[in-house]
C-alpha positions in Angstrom: -19.4 -51.9 -2.0 -20.1 -53.5 -5.2 -20.6 -56.2 -3.0 -23.1 -54.8 -0.6 -24.8 -52.7 -3.3 -25.8 -56.0 -5.2 -26.7 -58.0 -2.3 -29.4 -55.1 -1.7 -30.3 -55.1 -5.5 -31.1 -59.0 -5.2 -33.1 -58.6 -1.7 -36.5 -59.1 -1.8 -37.2 -59.4 1.8 -40.2 -56.2 3.1 -41.2 -55.6 -0.7 -44.2 -57.2 0.0 -45.0 -55.1 3.3 -44.6 -52.0 1.0 -46.4 -53.1 -2.0 -49.0 -53.9 0.9 -48.5 -50.3 2.6 -49.7 -48.8 -0.5 -52.7 -50.5 -0.4 -53.5 -49.9 2.5 -52.6 -46.2 2.3 -54.6 -46.1 -0.8 -57.8 -47.5 1.1 -57.3 -45.4 4.1 -57.3 -42.3 1.6 -60.3 -43.1 -0.7 -62.4 -43.5 2.9 -61.1 -40.2 4.6 -62.8 -38.8 1.1 -65.5 -40.5 1.5 -66.1 -39.7 4.9 -65.2 -36.0 4.6 -67.9 -35.7 2.0 -70.4 -37.3 4.7 -69.4 -34.8 7.1 -69.8 -32.1 4.4 -73.1 -32.8 3.5 -74.5 -33.2 7.1 -72.7 -29.7 8.4 -74.6 -28.3 5.0 -77.8 -29.8 6.2 -77.6 -28.6 9.5 -76.4 -24.9 8.6 -79.7 -25.3 6.4 -81.9 -26.2 9.2 -80.3 -23.6 11.1 -81.2 -20.7 8.9 -84.5 -22.0 8.2 -85.3 -21.6 12.2 -83.2 -18.2 12.4 -85.8 -17.5 9.7 -89.0 -18.5 11.3 -88.3 -16.8 14.2 -91.2 -14.5 15.5 -90.1 -10.7 15.1 -93.0 -9.3 16.4 -92.5 -6.7 19.8 -94.6 -4.4 21.3 -94.6 -2.0 24.6 -96.8 0.4 25.7 -96.4 3.9 26.4 -96.5 5.7 30.0 -97.4 9.2 30.7 -96.6 11.1 34.3 -95.8 14.3 35.3 -95.1 16.2 32.4 -93.7 13.7 30.6 -94.8 10.7 28.4 -93.3 7.7 26.4 -94.5 6.9 23.0 -95.6 3.0 22.5 -95.2 1.0 19.5 -95.4 -2.3 18.3 -94.8 -4.2 15.4 -96.0 -7.9 13.7 -94.1 -10.2 11.4 -96.8 -11.3 9.1 -94.7 -13.1 6.8 -91.7 -13.1 4.2 -91.3 -9.4 3.2 -94.2 -8.1 5.0 -93.3 -5.8 7.8 -96.2 -3.9 8.9 -95.2 -1.1 11.4 -98.4 0.4 13.8 -97.1 2.9 16.1 -99.3 4.4 18.8 -98.4 7.4 20.1 -99.8 9.6 23.5 -101.4 12.7 23.1 -98.9 16.1 23.9 -101.6 16.7 26.8 -101.2 13.7 28.5 -104.9 13.0 27.1 -105.9 10.1 25.3 -104.0 7.6 22.7 -104.1 8.3 19.1 -103.4 4.9 17.2 -103.1 4.8 13.4 -104.8 1.5 12.2 
């Protein structure tokens, strides 16, 4: 048993390969870190562009009022004039089915 241990201790075959594997693994880890950093940067830029696109969506909508046999529906509209400005304009039809009143 002692001779086997001594023979294994003196055996240097494969030592160079193990060292090469350490270098290869180190280079792969460094490359992986750099690659993941590039992916993080690209994803962050894309999410900023998506947030800007969502913020620029026009929020304007409107629908007209209708009236019929003893019933009516008020009209409504909304127009986004810019950031933090939300004026609301409503048009209401008279209760008697007569003309409409719009506040300006």
